[in-house]
LOVOZA-57021 format. One record per residue (C-alpha): residue number from 1; x, y, z. Coordinates in nm, 3 decimals. Example, Ala and Ser with C-alpha at 12.3 -4.5 7.8 and 13.67 -1.06 7.14 Angstrom:
# LOVOZA-57021
[1 [1.230 -0.450 0.780]],
[2 [1.367 -0.106 0.714]],
This chain:
# LOVOZA-57021
[1 [13.032 -4.159 9.604]],
[2 [12.934 -4.526 9.588]],
[3 [12.843 -4.688 9.255]],
[4 [12.532 -4.888 9.174]],
[5 [12.432 -5.118 8.891]],
[6 [12.125 -5.079 8.674]],
[7 [11.979 -5.378 8.860]],
[8 [12.014 -5.178 9.183]],
[9 [11.820 -4.891 9.029]],
[10 [11.544 -5.132 8.932]],
[11 [11.520 -5.269 9.287]],
[12 [11.502 -4.923 9.442]],
[13 [11.278 -4.748 9.191]],
[14 [11.058 -5.028 9.060]],
[15 [11.140 -4.917 8.704]],
[16 [11.257 -5.198 8.476]],
[17 [11.619 -5.190 8.362]],
[18 [11.503 -5.196 8.000]],
[19 [11.297 -4.882 8.057]],
[20 [11.588 -4.703 8.225]],
[21 [11.808 -4.784 7.923]],
[22 [11.543 -4.639 7.691]],
[23 [11.528 -4.321 7.902]],
[24 [11.903 -4.288 7.879]],
[25 [11.916 -4.340 7.504]],
[26 [11.610 -4.136 7.408]],
[27 [11.619 -3.854 7.662]],
[28 [11.972 -3.861 7.811]],
[29 [11.800 -3.873 8.147]],
[30 [12.120 -3.987 8.316]],
[31 [12.461 -4.063 8.170]],
[32 [12.607 -4.359 8.358]],
[33 [12.973 -4.435 8.390]],
[34 [13.087 -4.747 8.210]],
[35 [13.351 -5.005 8.285]],
[36 [13.601 -5.130 8.028]],
[37 [13.352 -5.403 7.949]],
[38 [13.072 -5.147 7.898]],
[39 [12.888 -5.225 8.221]],
[40 [12.683 -4.931 8.349]],
[41 [12.736 -4.783 8.696]],
[42 [12.549 -4.500 8.867]],
[43 [12.635 -4.259 9.148]],
[44 [12.424 -4.126 9.438]],
[45 [12.297 -3.822 9.249]],
[46 [12.187 -4.035 8.954]],
[47 [12.001 -4.272 9.186]],
[48 [11.827 -3.973 9.344]],
[49 [11.722 -3.848 9.000]],
[50 [11.589 -4.187 8.887]],
[51 [11.393 -4.227 9.211]],
[52 [11.234 -3.885 9.171]],
[53 [11.160 -3.935 8.802]],
[54 [11.008 -4.278 8.868]],
[55 [10.780 -4.124 9.130]],
[56 [10.658 -3.858 8.887]],
[57 [10.602 -4.114 8.611]],
[58 [10.403 -4.342 8.842]],
[59 [10.180 -4.042 8.921]],
[60 [10.086 -3.958 8.566]],
[61 [10.369 -3.735 8.442]],
[62 [10.504 -3.791 8.090]],
[63 [10.867 -3.897 8.064]],
[64 [10.920 -3.662 7.770]],
[65 [10.822 -3.365 7.984]],
[66 [11.003 -3.479 8.299]],
[67 [11.324 -3.537 8.104]],
[68 [11.326 -3.172 7.998]],
[69 [11.319 -3.046 8.357]],
[70 [11.623 -2.933 8.553]],
[71 [11.713 -3.123 8.873]],
[72 [11.568 -2.837 9.079]],
[73 [11.245 -2.845 8.880]],
[74 [11.219 -3.221 8.929]],
[75 [11.268 -3.180 9.304]],
[76 [11.006 -2.905 9.312]],
[77 [10.758 -3.126 9.124]],
[78 [10.824 -3.410 9.369]],
[79 [10.761 -3.181 9.668]],
[80 [10.430 -3.069 9.517]],
[81 [10.337 -3.433 9.460]],
[82 [10.419 -3.525 9.819]],
[83 [10.179 -3.259 9.947]],
[84 [9.898 -3.381 9.720]],
[85 [9.958 -3.756 9.730]],
[86 [9.758 -3.986 9.960]],
[87 [10.000 -4.274 9.918]],
[88 [10.339 -4.336 10.076]],
[89 [10.567 -4.399 9.778]],
[90 [10.698 -4.042 9.777]],
[91 [10.795 -4.067 10.143]],
[92 [10.963 -4.404 10.089]],
[93 [11.169 -4.252 9.809]],
[94 [11.270 -3.960 10.030]],
[95 [11.387 -4.190 10.308]],
[96 [11.585 -4.403 10.060]],
[97 [11.756 -4.091 9.928]],
[98 [11.828 -3.967 10.281]],
[99 [11.988 -4.303 10.361]],
[100 [12.203 -4.320 10.051]],
[101 [12.322 -3.961 10.086]],
[102 [12.344 -3.948 10.469]],
[103 [12.095 -3.662 10.461]],
[104 [11.950 -3.626 10.810]],
[105 [11.768 -3.295 10.735]],
[106 [11.580 -3.470 10.452]],
[107 [11.489 -3.755 10.687]],
[108 [11.360 -3.512 10.949]],
[109 [11.168 -3.302 10.697]],
[110 [11.000 -3.613 10.552]],
[111 [10.918 -3.750 10.896]],
[112 [10.769 -3.418 11.010]],
[113 [10.543 -3.411 10.702]],
[114 [10.420 -3.763 10.780]],
[115 [10.352 -3.676 11.145]],
[116 [10.094 -3.419 11.042]],
[117 [9.845 -3.699 10.967]],
[118 [10.002 -4.020 11.101]],
[119 [10.144 -4.150 11.427]],
[120 [10.475 -4.336 11.453]],
[121 [10.312 -4.680 11.459]],
[122 [10.141 -4.626 11.122]],
[123 [10.452 -4.459 10.977]],
[124 [10.657 -4.760 11.080]],
[125 [10.416 -5.003 10.915]],
[126 [10.340 -4.808 10.597]],
[127 [10.670 -4.631 10.531]],
[128 [10.966 -4.743 10.741]],
[129 [10.920 -5.117 10.684]],
[130 [10.901 -5.088 10.301]],
[131 [11.198 -4.850 10.304]],
[132 [11.409 -5.083 10.518]],
[133 [11.322 -5.377 10.293]],
[134 [11.442 -5.197 9.981]],
[135 [11.756 -5.071 10.149]],
[136 [11.811 -5.414 10.304]],
[137 [11.799 -5.582 9.966]],
[138 [12.096 -5.378 9.850]],
[139 [12.277 -5.399 10.183]],
[140 [12.254 -5.780 10.198]],
[141 [12.391 -5.810 9.845]],
[142 [12.678 -5.570 9.918]],
[143 [12.548 -5.297 9.688]],
[144 [12.543 -5.033 9.961]],
[145 [12.788 -5.025 10.246]],
[146 [12.656 -5.102 10.595]],
[147 [12.689 -4.746 10.726]],
[148 [12.413 -4.628 10.492]],
[149 [12.167 -4.884 10.626]],
[150 [12.280 -4.824 10.985]],
[151 [12.236 -4.448 10.939]],
[152 [11.870 -4.492 10.846]],
[153 [11.808 -4.755 11.115]],
[154 [11.953 -4.534 11.387]],
[155 [11.740 -4.237 11.284]],
[156 [11.428 -4.453 11.300]],
[157 [11.532 -4.587 11.640]],
[158 [11.572 -4.232 11.767]],
[159 [11.208 -4.167 11.678]],
[160 [11.098 -4.480 11.862]],
[161 [11.302 -4.390 12.170]],
[162 [11.152 -4.041 12.176]],
[163 [10.797 -4.174 12.131]],
[164 [10.844 -4.435 12.403]],
[165 [10.981 -4.176 12.646]],
[166 [10.688 -3.945 12.567]],
[167 [10.415 -4.196 12.658]],
[168 [10.208 -4.053 12.947]],
[169 [10.267 -4.230 13.278]],
[170 [9.912 -4.178 13.400]],
[171 [9.776 -4.509 13.268]],
[172 [9.880 -4.822 13.459]],
[173 [9.737 -5.175 13.445]],
[174 [9.974 -5.335 13.697]],
[175 [10.115 -5.575 13.437]],
[176 [10.477 -5.639 13.340]],
[177 [10.599 -5.722 12.991]],
[178 [10.944 -5.870 12.924]],
[179 [11.076 -5.805 12.572]],
[180 [11.391 -5.965 12.432]],
[181 [11.546 -6.124 12.124]],
[182 [11.674 -6.481 12.101]],
[183 [12.057 -6.504 12.114]],
[184 [12.089 -6.537 11.735]],
[185 [11.869 -6.240 11.645]],
[186 [11.979 -5.882 11.578]],
[187 [11.664 -5.709 11.446]],
[188 [11.501 -5.520 11.731]],
[189 [11.252 -5.291 11.556]],
[190 [10.965 -5.523 11.651]],
[191 [11.066 -5.496 12.016]],
[192 [11.058 -5.117 12.001]],
[193 [10.720 -5.126 11.828]],
[194 [10.583 -5.361 12.095]],
[195 [10.741 -5.147 12.366]],
[196 [10.555 -4.841 12.238]],
[197 [10.219 -5.015 12.198]],
[198 [10.233 -5.186 12.539]],
[199 [10.339 -4.873 12.727]],
[200 [10.054 -4.679 12.569]],
[201 [9.805 -4.921 12.725]],
[202 [9.975 -4.910 13.063]],
[203 [10.220 -5.201 13.082]],
[204 [10.545 -5.175 13.273]],
[205 [10.786 -5.283 12.999]],
[206 [11.132 -5.429 13.045]],
[207 [11.297 -5.430 12.703]],
[208 [11.649 -5.575 12.715]],
[209 [11.694 -5.552 12.338]],
[210 [11.913 -5.779 12.137]],
[211 [12.163 -6.057 12.182]],
[212 [12.164 -6.180 12.535]],
[213 [12.236 -6.542 12.625]],
[214 [11.961 -6.791 12.700]],
[215 [12.083 -6.815 13.060]],
[216 [12.045 -6.438 13.090]],
[217 [11.692 -6.461 12.953]],
[218 [11.603 -6.714 13.222]],
[219 [11.759 -6.499 13.493]],
[220 [11.551 -6.203 13.372]],
[221 [11.233 -6.409 13.380]],
[222 [11.307 -6.514 13.736]],
[223 [11.386 -6.160 13.853]],
[224 [11.122 -5.965 13.659]],
[225 [10.839 -6.219 13.703]],
[226 [10.661 -6.085 13.394]],
[227 [10.294 -6.129 13.312]],
[228 [10.384 -6.163 12.945]],
[229 [10.687 -6.233 12.728]],
[230 [10.733 -6.107 12.373]],
[231 [11.006 -6.208 12.130]],
[232 [11.057 -6.254 11.756]],
[233 [11.197 -6.500 11.504]],
[234 [11.343 -6.323 11.199]],
[235 [11.664 -6.500 11.099]],
[236 [11.640 -6.848 10.952]],
[237 [11.742 -7.127 11.189]],
[238 [11.702 -7.504 11.213]],
[239 [11.352 -7.600 11.317]],
[240 [11.493 -7.814 11.599]],
[241 [11.672 -7.510 11.744]],
[242 [11.361 -7.293 11.724]],
[243 [11.144 -7.561 11.879]],
[244 [11.389 -7.622 12.163]],
[245 [11.397 -7.247 12.232]],
[246 [11.015 -7.234 12.252]],
[247 [11.000 -7.542 12.470]],
[248 [11.267 -7.410 12.707]],
[249 [11.096 -7.071 12.741]],
[250 [10.765 -7.245 12.815]],
[251 [10.916 -7.478 13.073]],
[252 [11.087 -7.190 13.255]],
[253 [10.797 -6.945 13.267]],
[254 [10.432 -6.945 13.367]],
[255 [10.327 -6.622 13.195]],
[256 [10.162 -6.555 12.860]],
[257 [10.397 -6.601 12.564]],
[258 [10.384 -6.394 12.244]],
[259 [10.584 -6.439 11.926]],
[260 [10.610 -6.241 11.603]],
[261 [10.840 -6.207 11.303]],
[262 [10.900 -6.432 11.004]],
[263 [10.571 -6.606 10.931]],
[264 [10.741 -6.892 10.747]],
[265 [10.954 -6.973 11.053]],
[266 [10.672 -6.933 11.302]],
[267 [10.453 -7.178 11.112]],
[268 [10.719 -7.449 11.151]],
[269 [10.716 -7.461 11.531]],
[270 [10.477 -7.498 11.820]],
[271 [10.550 -7.184 12.018]],
[272 [10.297 -7.281 12.287]],
[273 [10.200 -6.914 12.283]],
[274 [10.015 -6.654 12.079]],
[275 [10.167 -6.586 11.735]],
[276 [10.128 -6.258 11.546]],
[277 [10.184 -6.274 11.172]],
[278 [10.127 -5.902 11.114]],
[279 [10.132 -5.569 11.293]],
[280 [9.756 -5.545 11.248]],
[281 [9.711 -5.868 11.445]],
[282 [9.932 -5.735 11.724]],
[283 [9.750 -5.400 11.737]],
[284 [9.409 -5.563 11.727]],
[285 [9.491 -5.806 12.008]],
[286 [9.628 -5.548 12.246]],
[287 [9.361 -5.292 12.170]],
[288 [9.135 -5.528 12.363]],
[289 [9.219 -5.432 12.719]],
[290 [9.066 -5.745 12.870]],
[291 [9.412 -5.901 12.884]],
[292 [9.550 -5.605 13.070]],
[293 [9.264 -5.562 13.310]],
């Protein structure tokens, strides 16, 4: 098992480190390992317990009562809460736990429960994005090893691939969309989301994914002759590089240009295209079929 600091628990659960220490001292909620210098460390099972306890506390349960429950009783209480809750925190916790413990059945069970009332697009926005942000915080600081984050990302991508393949082919608007990432980018969830939305309204979508050279992008534009281009800026880069990229795309294409991603980066450049600063903006724009008609 991997080990985590008390600061990691705070980032994942939203419970302050001071409060976790009080729970340990007063209720023996978890018993962390300690280094020779008395620094706390926690294992996967302890993280799972803190996440579940924090969820119950945030939903009105008393810590004194929760602390007296067995792990099975805590899990049972969490499952009851998930069925009754209208929010998404319980699902986020479940996906975090499935990632940390490589628990695909838990991922699938949680996803199936969400699908009863939500489609993939809303699950992505309300649950997957917050989950990936919390996991990403630990991954970027080296607190979880990359395979745990990749495990969760790949499971989410499988859901997108299935949803994209399942889009009915009956609707067609005789428009082509070219989706790609700039050469320095590696985060392609936005492309998959756009792929799904655009195919649902009838676009023929060419999604080449991540990390192709700029020359390859230009060759694709020439061969595909798209009616629209969509790409994203996520990773920080020099403004001059971003601006040159936008200028070069504009000078080598005559179609509509669309950008999304990091709002702070997008505000620094003139994309010479339409910029989406949120998923809601993207959905709202493309729900108006006048562009596709």
